[in-house]
C-alpha positions as CSV (number, residue, x, y, z in Angstrom):
1,M,-83.9,97.0,189.7
2,T,-87.0,95.7,187.8
3,M,-86.1,92.9,185.4
4,H,-87.4,93.6,181.8
5,L,-87.7,90.5,179.7
6,R,-87.4,90.9,175.9
7,P,-90.5,89.6,173.9
8,A,-89.9,86.2,172.4
9,S,-92.3,83.7,170.9
10,L,-92.8,80.3,172.2
11,L,-91.3,78.7,169.0
12,A,-88.3,81.0,169.3
13,S,-87.8,80.0,172.9
14,L,-88.0,76.2,172.1
15,T,-85.7,76.6,169.3
16,L,-83.1,78.3,171.6
17,L,-83.4,75.4,174.2
18,V,-83.0,72.7,171.7
19,A,-79.9,74.6,170.1
20,T,-78.4,75.0,173.6
21,A,-78.9,71.3,174.5
22,A,-77.2,70.3,171.1
23,A,-74.4,72.6,171.4
24,S,-73.6,71.4,175.0
25,S,-72.9,68.0,173.8
26,L,-70.7,69.2,170.9
27,R,-68.7,71.8,173.0
28,A,-65.1,72.2,171.6
29,A,-62.3,70.9,173.5
30,E,-60.0,73.2,175.4
31,L,-56.9,74.3,173.4
32,T,-53.4,73.6,174.9
33,I,-51.5,76.7,174.0
34,P,-47.7,76.5,174.2
35,P,-46.4,79.1,176.7
36,I,-44.5,82.0,175.4
37,P,-40.8,81.5,176.6
38,Y,-40.0,85.0,177.7
39,H,-37.1,86.0,179.6
40,Q,-37.0,88.7,182.4
41,R,-34.2,90.6,184.0
42,T,-33.7,93.9,185.8
43,L,-30.7,96.1,185.4
44,P,-29.1,97.6,188.5
45,N,-30.6,101.0,187.7
46,G,-34.1,99.5,187.7
47,L,-34.8,99.0,184.0
48,Q,-37.0,96.0,183.6
49,V,-36.1,93.9,180.4
50,L,-38.4,91.3,178.8
51,S,-37.5,89.5,175.8
52,V,-38.9,86.6,173.6
53,E,-36.6,84.9,171.0
54,N,-38.6,83.9,167.9
55,H,-37.1,83.3,164.5
56,A,-40.4,82.9,162.7
57,S,-39.6,86.0,160.7
58,P,-36.2,88.1,160.2
59,N,-37.8,91.0,162.1
60,V,-37.4,92.2,165.6
61,A,-39.7,94.4,167.7
62,V,-38.4,96.9,170.2
63,Q,-40.8,98.5,172.6
64,M,-40.2,101.0,175.5
65,W,-43.1,101.1,177.9
66,Y,-42.8,104.0,180.4
67,H,-45.0,103.5,183.6
68,V,-46.6,106.9,183.1
69,G,-49.9,107.8,181.7
70,S,-52.7,110.4,181.9
71,K,-53.3,109.5,185.5
72,D,-49.9,110.9,186.3
73,D,-50.4,114.3,184.6
74,P,-49.9,117.3,187.0
75,Q,-53.0,118.9,188.4
76,G,-54.4,121.5,185.9
77,R,-51.9,120.1,183.3
78,S,-53.9,117.4,181.6
79,G,-52.2,116.0,178.4
80,F,-48.6,116.1,179.5
81,A,-48.2,112.2,179.2
82,H,-49.7,112.7,175.7
83,L,-47.3,115.6,175.0
84,F,-44.3,113.4,175.6
85,E,-45.5,110.7,173.2
86,H,-44.7,113.5,170.5
87,L,-41.7,115.1,172.2
88,M,-39.7,111.8,172.3
89,F,-39.6,111.9,168.4
90,K,-37.8,115.3,168.4
91,S,-34.1,115.9,168.7
92,T,-31.6,114.4,171.3
93,K,-28.1,115.2,172.1
94,H,-26.9,112.9,169.2
95,M,-29.9,112.6,167.1
96,H,-31.7,115.2,164.8
97,A,-35.5,115.6,165.2
98,E,-37.4,112.9,163.3
99,Q,-34.1,110.8,163.0
100,F,-36.1,108.0,164.5
101,D,-38.1,107.8,161.5
102,R,-35.0,107.4,159.4
103,L,-33.7,104.6,161.5
104,T,-36.9,102.6,161.1
105,E,-38.7,103.6,157.9
106,D,-35.5,103.8,155.8
107,V,-34.6,100.2,156.5
108,G,-38.1,98.9,155.7
109,G,-39.5,99.2,159.3
110,A,-42.0,101.2,161.2
111,N,-42.4,103.2,164.4
112,N,-45.2,104.7,166.5
113,A,-46.3,105.4,170.0
114,S,-49.4,105.7,172.2
115,T,-50.5,107.1,175.4
116,G,-53.0,105.5,177.9
117,D,-54.2,106.0,181.3
118,D,-51.4,104.1,182.9
119,V,-48.6,103.9,180.3
120,T,-46.9,105.6,177.4
121,N,-45.4,103.1,175.1
122,Y,-43.0,103.5,172.0
123,F,-42.8,100.7,169.5
124,E,-40.7,99.8,166.5
125,V,-40.3,96.8,164.1
126,V,-37.1,96.5,162.0
127,P,-35.2,93.8,160.3
128,G,-33.0,91.8,162.9
129,N,-29.7,93.2,161.9
130,H,-30.9,96.7,163.0
131,L,-31.5,95.7,166.5
132,Q,-28.4,97.3,167.9
133,T,-29.1,100.7,166.3
134,L,-32.6,100.7,167.7
135,L,-31.5,100.0,171.3
136,W,-28.8,102.7,171.1
137,A,-31.6,105.0,169.8
138,E,-34.0,104.1,172.7
139,A,-31.4,104.7,175.3
140,E,-30.5,108.0,173.7
141,R,-34.0,109.5,173.8
142,L,-34.4,108.2,177.4
143,S,-31.2,109.9,178.7
144,N,-30.5,112.8,176.1
145,L,-33.9,114.1,175.0
146,N,-33.8,117.9,174.1
147,V,-36.8,119.3,176.0
148,D,-36.4,122.8,174.8
149,E,-38.7,125.7,174.1
150,A,-38.9,125.1,170.3
151,N,-39.8,121.4,170.7
152,F,-42.2,122.2,173.4
153,K,-44.1,124.7,171.4
154,S,-44.2,122.8,168.2
155,E,-45.4,119.5,169.7
156,R,-47.9,121.2,171.9
157,A,-49.5,122.7,168.8
158,V,-49.6,119.2,167.3
159,V,-51.4,117.8,170.3
160,E,-53.8,120.7,170.4
161,E,-54.6,120.1,166.7
162,E,-55.2,116.4,167.5
163,Y,-57.6,117.5,170.2
164,R,-59.5,119.6,167.6
165,Q,-59.6,116.7,165.1
166,S,-60.6,113.9,167.5
167,V,-62.6,115.6,170.0
168,L,-64.1,118.8,168.5
169,A,-64.5,117.9,164.8
170,D,-65.6,114.3,165.3
171,P,-69.4,114.5,165.9
172,Y,-69.1,112.0,168.7
173,G,-65.7,113.0,170.0
174,K,-67.1,114.9,173.0
175,L,-69.2,112.0,174.1
176,F,-66.3,109.5,174.5
177,N,-64.0,112.3,175.8
178,A,-66.6,113.0,178.6
179,I,-66.8,109.3,179.8
180,D,-63.9,109.4,182.1
181,P,-64.5,113.0,183.6
182,N,-68.1,112.0,184.6
183,S,-67.3,108.5,185.4
184,Y,-64.7,109.0,188.1
185,T,-64.9,111.4,191.1
186,V,-61.6,111.2,192.9
187,H,-59.2,109.1,190.8
188,P,-57.0,111.0,188.4
189,Y,-58.4,108.6,185.5
190,K,-60.9,111.5,185.4
191,R,-58.5,113.4,183.3
192,P,-58.9,112.5,179.6
193,T,-55.7,111.2,178.1
194,I,-55.7,113.5,175.1
195,G,-55.7,116.6,177.5
196,S,-57.2,119.9,176.9
197,I,-56.2,123.0,175.0
198,E,-56.5,125.2,178.1
199,D,-54.3,123.1,180.3
200,L,-51.6,122.8,177.5
201,E,-51.7,126.5,176.9
202,A,-51.2,127.2,180.6
203,A,-48.0,124.9,180.6
204,S,-44.5,126.2,180.9
205,L,-41.3,124.7,179.6
206,Q,-40.2,124.3,183.3
207,N,-43.4,122.3,183.9
208,V,-42.5,120.1,181.0
209,I,-38.9,119.5,182.0
210,A,-39.9,118.6,185.5
211,F,-42.5,116.0,184.3
212,H,-39.7,114.5,182.1
213,D,-37.3,114.5,184.9
214,T,-39.9,112.7,187.2
215,F,-41.2,110.0,185.0
216,Y,-38.7,109.2,182.2
217,R,-36.1,107.2,184.0
218,P,-34.9,103.7,183.8
219,D,-36.5,102.5,186.9
220,N,-39.9,103.7,185.5
221,A,-39.5,101.8,182.2
222,T,-39.9,98.3,180.7
223,L,-37.9,97.3,177.6
224,I,-39.4,94.5,175.4
225,V,-37.6,92.9,172.7
226,A,-39.3,90.1,170.6
227,G,-38.4,88.3,167.4
228,D,-35.2,87.5,165.6
229,F,-32.2,88.0,167.9
230,D,-29.4,86.3,169.7
231,P,-30.1,86.4,173.6
232,K,-26.5,86.8,174.7
233,Q,-26.0,89.6,172.2
234,L,-29.2,91.3,173.3
235,D,-28.0,91.2,176.8
236,A,-24.7,92.6,176.0
237,W,-26.3,95.6,174.0
238,V,-28.8,96.4,176.7
239,D,-25.9,96.5,179.3
240,Q,-23.9,98.6,177.0
241,Y,-26.5,101.3,176.1
242,F,-28.9,101.2,179.1
243,G,-26.6,100.1,181.9
244,G,-24.9,103.4,182.3
245,I,-28.1,105.5,182.7
246,A,-28.3,106.5,186.2
247,K,-31.3,106.0,188.6
248,P,-32.5,109.3,190.1
249,A,-32.4,109.4,193.9
250,A,-35.9,111.0,194.1
251,P,-38.8,108.5,194.5
252,I,-41.3,108.1,191.7
253,P,-44.6,109.6,192.6
254,Q,-47.6,107.1,193.0
255,V,-51.1,107.6,192.6
256,I,-52.8,107.0,196.0
257,A,-56.2,108.1,195.3
258,Q,-59.0,105.6,196.0
259,E,-62.1,106.0,193.9
260,P,-65.0,105.6,196.2
261,V,-67.9,103.1,195.7
262,R,-70.7,104.8,194.0
263,K,-73.5,105.5,196.4
264,K,-76.2,106.5,193.8
265,N,-76.8,106.5,190.1
266,L,-75.8,109.7,188.3
267,R,-76.9,111.4,185.0
268,Y,-75.0,114.0,182.9
269,T,-75.9,115.9,179.9
270,V,-73.3,116.7,177.2
271,T,-74.2,118.9,174.2
272,S,-72.8,118.8,170.7
273,E,-72.7,121.5,168.0
274,T,-71.9,118.8,165.3
275,A,-73.6,115.7,166.3
276,P,-76.4,115.0,163.8
277,L,-78.2,112.5,166.2
278,P,-78.4,111.8,170.0
279,A,-76.5,109.2,171.8
280,V,-76.3,107.7,175.2
281,A,-73.5,106.0,177.3
282,I,-73.6,104.2,180.6
283,T,-70.7,103.2,182.7
284,W,-70.0,101.1,185.9
285,L,-66.9,100.7,188.0
286,I,-65.0,97.5,187.7
287,P,-61.9,96.1,189.5
288,P,-58.2,96.5,188.4
289,A,-57.0,94.2,185.4
290,S,-54.8,92.4,187.9
291,V,-58.0,90.7,189.3
292,G,-58.0,88.2,186.4
293,A,-60.7,86.1,188.1
294,D,-63.2,89.0,187.4
295,S,-61.5,91.0,184.6
296,I,-61.5,88.1,182.1
297,P,-65.2,87.1,182.5
298,L,-66.1,90.9,182.2
299,Q,-64.3,90.9,178.8
300,V,-66.4,88.0,177.7
301,A,-69.5,89.7,178.9
302,A,-68.6,92.8,176.8
303,A,-68.0,90.7,173.8
304,L,-71.4,88.9,174.2
305,L,-73.1,92.3,174.3
306,S,-71.2,94.0,171.3
307,Q,-68.8,91.7,169.3
308,G,-70.1,91.6,165.8
309,D,-73.6,91.9,164.1
310,S,-74.9,88.8,165.9
311,S,-74.2,90.4,169.2
312,R,-77.0,91.0,171.7
313,L,-76.9,94.9,171.6
314,Y,-76.8,94.9,167.8
315,Q,-79.6,92.5,167.5
316,S,-81.8,94.4,169.7
317,L,-81.1,98.1,169.2
318,V,-80.0,98.1,165.6
319,Y,-81.8,95.1,164.0
320,R,-85.1,94.5,165.9
321,H,-86.0,97.7,167.5
322,Q,-84.1,100.0,165.0
323,V,-83.4,102.8,167.5
324,A,-79.7,103.0,167.1
325,Q,-77.3,102.9,164.2
326,Q,-74.2,102.0,166.3
327,V,-73.8,100.2,169.6
328,G,-70.9,99.1,171.7
329,A,-69.7,97.7,175.1
330,D,-66.3,97.5,176.6
331,A,-64.6,96.2,179.7
332,D,-61.8,98.6,180.1
333,G,-59.3,97.1,182.4
334,R,-56.6,99.3,183.9
335,V,-54.0,99.3,186.7
336,G,-56.5,100.9,188.9
337,P,-60.3,100.8,188.8
338,G,-61.5,100.2,185.4
339,L,-64.8,100.9,183.5
340,F,-67.4,98.8,182.1
341,S,-69.3,100.8,179.5
342,A,-72.2,100.5,177.0
343,Y,-73.3,103.1,174.5
344,A,-75.6,103.6,171.6
345,I,-75.6,106.3,168.8
346,L,-79.3,106.8,167.9
347,A,-81.1,106.4,164.6
348,S,-83.1,109.2,163.2
349,G,-86.3,110.0,165.2
350,H,-85.2,108.2,168.5
351,Q,-84.1,109.6,171.8
352,P,-81.6,108.5,174.4
353,A,-84.3,107.1,176.8
354,E,-85.3,104.6,174.3
355,A,-81.9,103.2,173.8
356,E,-81.1,103.3,177.5
357,K,-84.0,101.2,178.3
358,L,-82.9,98.6,175.8
359,L,-79.4,98.6,176.9
360,H,-80.6,97.9,180.5
361,E,-82.8,95.2,179.2
362,E,-80.1,93.4,177.4
363,I,-77.5,93.7,180.3
364,I,-80.2,92.4,182.8
365,W,-81.0,89.6,180.3
366,L,-77.3,88.6,180.2
367,A,-76.9,88.8,184.0
368,T,-80.0,86.8,184.9
369,Q,-81.0,84.4,182.0
370,P,-79.3,81.2,180.7
371,I,-76.5,81.8,178.2
372,P,-76.5,79.5,175.4
373,V,-73.4,77.4,175.3
374,V,-73.1,77.9,171.5
375,E,-73.1,81.6,171.9
376,L,-70.6,81.7,174.8
377,D,-68.2,79.2,173.0
378,K,-68.5,81.5,169.8
379,V,-67.4,84.6,171.6
380,K,-64.7,82.9,173.6
381,T,-63.4,81.5,170.3
382,Q,-63.4,85.0,168.8
383,L,-61.4,86.5,171.7
384,L,-59.0,83.6,171.7
385,T,-58.4,83.8,167.9
386,S,-57.9,87.5,168.1
387,E,-55.1,87.1,170.6
388,L,-53.5,84.2,168.9
389,K,-53.5,86.1,165.6
390,Q,-51.9,89.1,167.3
391,R,-49.0,86.8,168.6
392,Q,-48.0,85.7,165.1
393,T,-45.9,88.8,164.7
394,A,-43.0,90.0,166.8
395,Q,-44.7,93.4,167.5
396,G,-47.9,91.6,168.6
397,L,-46.0,89.2,170.8
398,A,-44.3,92.2,172.4
399,F,-47.6,93.9,172.9
400,S,-49.1,90.9,174.6
401,L,-46.1,90.6,177.0
402,G,-46.3,94.3,177.7
403,Q,-50.1,94.3,178.4
404,A,-49.7,91.4,180.8
405,S,-46.8,92.9,182.6
406,L,-47.7,96.5,182.9
407,I,-51.6,96.6,182.9
408,A,-52.4,93.1,184.3
409,G,-49.4,93.2,186.7
410,N,-47.5,90.2,186.0
411,P,-45.8,89.0,182.8
412,E,-46.9,85.4,183.3
413,R,-50.4,86.4,182.5
414,V,-49.3,86.3,179.0
415,N,-49.5,82.5,179.5
416,T,-52.2,82.0,182.0
417,D,-54.9,84.4,180.6
418,L,-55.7,82.3,177.5
419,A,-56.2,79.3,179.7
420,A,-58.4,81.2,182.0
421,L,-60.4,82.7,179.1
422,Q,-61.2,79.2,177.9
423,K,-62.4,78.1,181.2
424,V,-64.9,81.0,181.6
425,T,-68.4,79.7,182.2
426,A,-71.8,81.2,181.9
427,Q,-71.9,81.3,185.7
428,D,-68.7,83.3,185.7
429,V,-70.1,85.9,183.3
430,Q,-73.2,86.2,185.3
431,R,-71.4,86.4,188.7
432,V,-69.4,89.4,187.7
433,M,-72.4,91.1,185.8
434,Q,-74.5,90.9,189.0
435,K,-71.6,92.0,191.2
436,Y,-70.4,95.0,189.2
437,I,-73.2,96.0,186.8
438,T,-76.7,95.1,187.6
439,G,-75.8,95.1,191.4
440,A,-74.1,98.5,191.3
441,H,-74.7,102.1,190.6
442,S,-74.2,103.6,187.2
443,V,-73.4,106.9,185.4
444,T,-75.5,107.8,182.4
445,I,-74.4,110.4,179.8
446,D,-77.2,111.8,177.5
447,Y,-75.5,113.3,174.4
448,L,-77.6,115.8,172.7
449,P,-77.4,117.9,169.4
450,Q,-77.1,121.6,170.6
451,A,-80.0,122.8,168.5
452,A,-82.4,120.1,169.9
453,T,-82.1,121.0,173.6
454,A,-81.8,123.8,176.1
455,A,-80.1,121.3,178.5
456,P,-78.0,122.0,181.5
457,A,-74.2,122.6,180.9
458,A,-72.0,119.6,180.3
459,G,-71.0,117.8,183.6
460,K,-74.0,118.9,185.7
461,G,-75.0,115.8,187.5
462,V,-78.6,114.7,188.5
463,A,-79.0,112.0,191.0
464,K,-81.8,109.6,190.6
């Protein structure tokens, strides 16, 4: 690929060199971060339990992470994992519908849930003296959920309305919803997490029951408790409420599809009836999050490109050239192959090709030209600060532990990743950029307002 260097005056270049040299002598010392003293155990039925005792506040976070996400949706039934994110708040054998809200919100706590490509997690925070109740409730909806016709139809309607709001009504919802389907060819990551109205309408109650029986089981779940609790009492309650839930005899289905290496660049066009201006997105395949030596520098690279108004993409596309009103980059690490992406939503009077050219210029510049020490240290400090800030709460502490265990593949990553982040060098960033981005093939999605084009139907690829 031809290297495009952005214009810079001699004075600006000399100023940058001086600033870099000065910063290298003032580089901040590496922080020694105390490890999170988590406890890990596995019940005979396969339930993994992770806990962190922390009495900084009188609250406790309870999280159930199920090892099932949109990649596990049945063929032609996208959105099942997302559907269960909603169904789990309905009735059980011993709880009325929405009673989970009463057990949390009515005591000053909160609850919510989310669905991803690899996991579905349910999370609550309550005063510590309500821990026992929450453990009982989580065990109850794991083992005694009412998956009936009424609950299925009501929550399917909720999910379909969420699709209409976040994908169809949002002017750029179709763009971001098109990234996974167009970026993967074989891996089930190509199914969008939110699902589709057509797939949900085609589902039957028996399909839903089978999905629940297959994936909602103790040996496919991780319970995380963080905050104000007594460890011995926690273990006793976990044994009492979860220990008697049987482990099914059938094996848990595993995704075995291997996404092939891209052999060529591909381009797709997606049109929108509601977008006022065009946009463009570019993706590259990256390794699983478990490959920390690569995934952490890729996160730093994405932050260098897009973190804040001083980032490279913002300064180039929004400030200097004024071709875009919004830009972003992300290193989306997953259990399987992830995605590195960059996008731009155009400013009035500009077209995707202009933004695409500038996106590539900034990416090539980052991969090949010296990275100022002061810029690298700033971004690493931002990432480190964000993670440390999250860990100040019981809920954030539990999330960090869950991310390390279920996505990165090892709970100990909660302690090693921050040290690894501080050690990332400019050479590390450029190594992964050259290996996975500038040295690999990309998928480009042109997003065009419907009235402005007679483009091919969404998803039709053109090799280049």
